[in-house]
N, C-alpha and C positions, 0 to 999 in steps of 0.2 A: 498674420499668415492665415491660410484658409485651406479648405478641402472641398472639392465638388465631386458629385457622383451622379450616376444614372441608375435606374432600376426599372425593369419591365415585368409586369405580370399581365393582366388583361389590358391595362392601360400603361402608359409610359410616364415615368416620374423622373424629375430632375431637380436637384437642389444643391445646397452648399452650406458650409459653416463660414461665417465671417469672424475671423479672430483678429482682434486689435486691442489697443489699450484705451481707446475712447471711441465714441460714436459721433458721426458728423450730423446726426439728426435724421436717422433713417425713417423712411415711410414706405408703406405698400402703395404703389402708384400704378393706376391704370391710365394708359394713354389711349384715348378713343381714336377712331378711324379718321376723324377730320381735324385732329390737333395738328397745327402747322409746325413741322420740324424745320428749323433753319440750320443748314449746314454751311460752315464758314466758307468753303471753297466750291461747294456743289449746289448751292441754291436752296430753295424751299421744296418740301414735299408736303402737300396739303391733304392728300388722300392716301391711306396706307392701311396695313393690317393693324388691328388693335393689339396692345401690349400690356402685360401685367408683370410686376416684379418689385424688388426692393431698390429704392433709389434715394439719393439726396437731391432735393429740388432746389435749384439755384435760379433765381430770376424767372420762375415758372418753367424751367427747363429740367427734365428728369435725367439726372446722372445715374444711370442704372448700374448696380453692382451685379445683379443677376435678373434675368427676365425671360419670358416666353411669349410668343405671339399667338394669335388665335388659330393659327395653322399647326401649332405644335412644335415649332422650332424654338430651341432654348439656347441661351448663352450665359456664361458667367465669366467675369474677369477676376483673376487671382493675382496677388502680388508676385512680381518676378524681378525683385530689386537686384540691381547689379548685372542683370542679364538682358533686360529689355532695352533696345535701342531703336529710336524712331528717326525718321528722316526729315529733311527739309522738303519744300515743295518739289514735286517731280513732274516735269512736263510729260504729257501723254498718259498720265495715270489719274485714277480717281483719288484725290488727296483727301483722306478722311482723318480728322484729328482723333487722337486716342480716345477722348471722351465721347466721340460720335460713333464709335464702331458698333456698339450694341444697337442703338436706334437705326443706324444706316442699314444693317443687315436684317434686323427683325421687321423693319417697316416694309421691306421689299421682297423678302425671301420666305418661301413656304417650306423649304427643306434644306438639309445640309448640301445636297447636290446643287441647289440654286445658289447657296451661299458660296460654294467653291468658285462658281463663275464670277461673282462679284469680287472675291478675294484675289483672283488672278489679275484684275485690273487695278488693285488697290495699292496705294502707298499710305502707310500709317504715319501721320505727321506728328511732330512734337509741339504743335501749337497748343498752348494751355487754354483752359476754359477762361481763366481770369488770373490776375496777379495773386488773388487770395486762394486760388485752387490750382496749384501747380500740376504739371503732368505726372500722372501716376504710372509707375513701371509695372506693367501687367502682361500676362499672357491669358489666353481664353480657351475654354472648352465650349464647343458648339455641337449640339446634338439634336437628333430627332429619334423617333422610335426605331429607325432602321440603321443608323450609324452615328458615330461620334468622331470628331476630329479635334486636334489641338492646334491653335494658331499662335505663332510667335514671331516677333520682329526683333532680330538680333544683329549683332555686328557682323559685317562681311568686309574685312579689310578696313578701309577708311569710310565705307558706306554701311548701309544696313540692308538686310534681306528678310523677306517674309518666308517663313517655313510653315508648311501645313503637314501635320502628322496624322495618319490614321490612329485612332485611339480605341483599340479593341477591348481595353479594360473598362472604359467609361468612368475613369477616375482621374482627377488632376489635383496636385497640390502646388507648391511654389517652386523653389529651386531644388535640384539643378534643372537644366532644360529637359523637355519631355522625353527625348530619346534616351537620355541617361536614366531618368526615372524608370522608364519601361525596361531598360536593360537590367537594372538592379533586381528585377523579379527573378532573374536566373539564379540568384544566390539563395532563393527560398523555395526552389522547386521541390524540396523534400517535405515541406509542410503539408499537413493534411487535417481535415476536420475529424478524421477517424483516429482510432487508437494507434499509437506508434508501434511499428514492428521492431524487433530486436535485430538490427543490422550491424550492431557494434561488434558482437562476437557471439555467434549462435551457441557456443558451448557454455556461455555464462548465463545463469538463470536470472536475467535482469527483470525487475519487477515493475509493472505498470501500477505505480502507487497512487495515481490520480487520474481522473478524467481530464481530457483536453490535452494530453501530452503529445498528440500528433502535431500540435501547433507550437511546440516548444522551440523557442528561438524567434518567434514573431516579435518584431520591434515594439517596444512599449513607450519609447520616449516621444517628445513633442516636436522633434525636428521634422522638416517638410518631407525629406526622403523617407523617414520612418513612418510618417502618417500615410504616405502614398502606399507603402507596402501593406500596412495594417488595413487601410480602407479597401484596397484591392482584394485582400484575402477575405475580409468580412463580406464585402459586396458580392464577390463571385461565388461564395459558398452560402449565401443567404437563401432562405426558403420561406415562402409564405403562400397563402391562398391568393386567389385573384380578386377578392372583394376589396372595395375602396378602403374600409377602415383598417383591415389587416395589412394591406399594401402600404398605406401611409404609415402605420405604426412600425412596420418593418423598416421602412426607409429611414425614419428617425433613429431607430436602433443602429442602423448602419453608420450614420454620421455621429451618433453618440460615442462610437468607438474611438473617435479622434477629438472628442470634446476637450477644451482647455479650461481648467479650473483656476480661479484666482489664487495666486500664490505660487503656482508651479512653474511659471515662465516669467521670471523677474527681469525687467528691462533696466530698471534702476531702483533705488530704495523707494518702496511704497508705490511702485508703478509696475503693473502686471498686464500681460496679454491674456485676454479671456475670449471665450466664444460669445460674442455679442448677440448673434442670432443664428439660428439654424432654419433653413427653408426646405420645403418640399413642394413642388408644383406638379399637379396632375396636368400634363401638357395636352391631353386629349379633351379634358373638361374645362380647362382654364381656371382651376381652383388653386390658389396660392396658400399653402399652409406654412405656419412658422411657430417657433418657440423663441424666447429670449433668455438671457442669462438668469434673470430673476422671475421668469414666468415659464414653467415647464408644461403648462396646459397648452395643447395644440389649438391654435386659433386659425381661422380661414377667411379668405376673401375670394368670392366667386366673381370673376370678371363678367360672366354672362347674366348676372343679376343687375348689371349697370346698363346705362344707355351708351352703347358702343359706337353709335353714329354721331356722338357729340363732338365738340371741339375744345373742351376744357378738361384739364387733368382732374382725375378723381383720386383723392388722397386719403389714406387711413394711417393714423398714428399707431404704431405697434403698442400692444398692451405689455407693459414692462414690469408689472408687479405680480407677485405670486398669487395664484388663485387656488385655494385649498377647499375641497368639498368635504365637509364633515358628514359622517354617516350616522351620528347619534345626537 
C-alpha cells in the first residue's frame, strides 16, 4: 500500500511512500531527452522531456513508480487492487499499456492541463510488460504546481471506463476509489489543529488535559482510508518556511505521519508490509530526495547535474543502510 502527497511553498513538491513486503530492486532513474521510448501500440518516441523518478529497470526500460519531468509535471501510481480494471485494444483510442502510462504522459506533457487532453484519447490496456511482470492494479495522482487530479480505470458494466477526478486535497492512497476517499473527509470536519472547544455540554467544566485534543478522533491505523484522512489532515495543516531545506524537511514529516513499521502490518507469519522508501521531488528544480526503511538520512539526486540530452538511462542505486553522524 502507499500514500502520495503534494506540498507547495515557494517551489512545488511531490512524493510518496512505497509500502510493500519486498523490493523489486528500485533505482533512481533519469531518462534523458533522447532515450528512445518504445510503446507497444503507439510506436517510438525518440525526443521528449527528461524524467527523473524511482523505477524498476527491466531490459533497459524504466518502469516508474513515481516520477517528474523537467517541466514540473509529476505522477505516482498507487496500488488499487480489486478496483482497477483495464481494457483490451480499443479502436480509435490511444492504447497505452498500464506500465506505459507514466512515460507516455511525462514524455509529452508539460502540465496537468496537457495531460487531460491525452487522457481523453486514452485506453489503458491490460497488456503486461512480460510474463514475469504481470499487470499491476493501480490508480494515479497527476499534479503540477497549479492542480492535481486522480486517474482511475474501473469497471463500467462489462467494459471499463476512465475516470478523472479533481484532487483538491493533493493526497492519494489506495482503496476505496478516490471519490469515496474524498467523501470520507466529511466525517472529520470537526477536527482542528487548535485546542478543542467544549461543545459536548457547556454547563460541564470539561478539562483540556492535553495539547492536541482538537485532532481527537484522527485515525491512527494503517488502512488506506485512514491513511488518506491522516495524510490529508497533516498536509493541509502543515506550515513551514519557503526555503528548500525547511520545505523538504516538512514534506518528509508529512509522509512520516503514515509510515509503516515492520511488525505492525502482518501479511503472514514473519512477513510484513513496511515503508520501503519515501520520496520528495522538488518539481521546479528537478531534485529527487528520498529515504529508505533502513536509511533515514535524506539523499538527493539532481537531474540537472546530468547530461539530459543523452540517450542512455542514468541510474543510481538507493543507499539502503543507516548513516549515523557522531558528534563526539
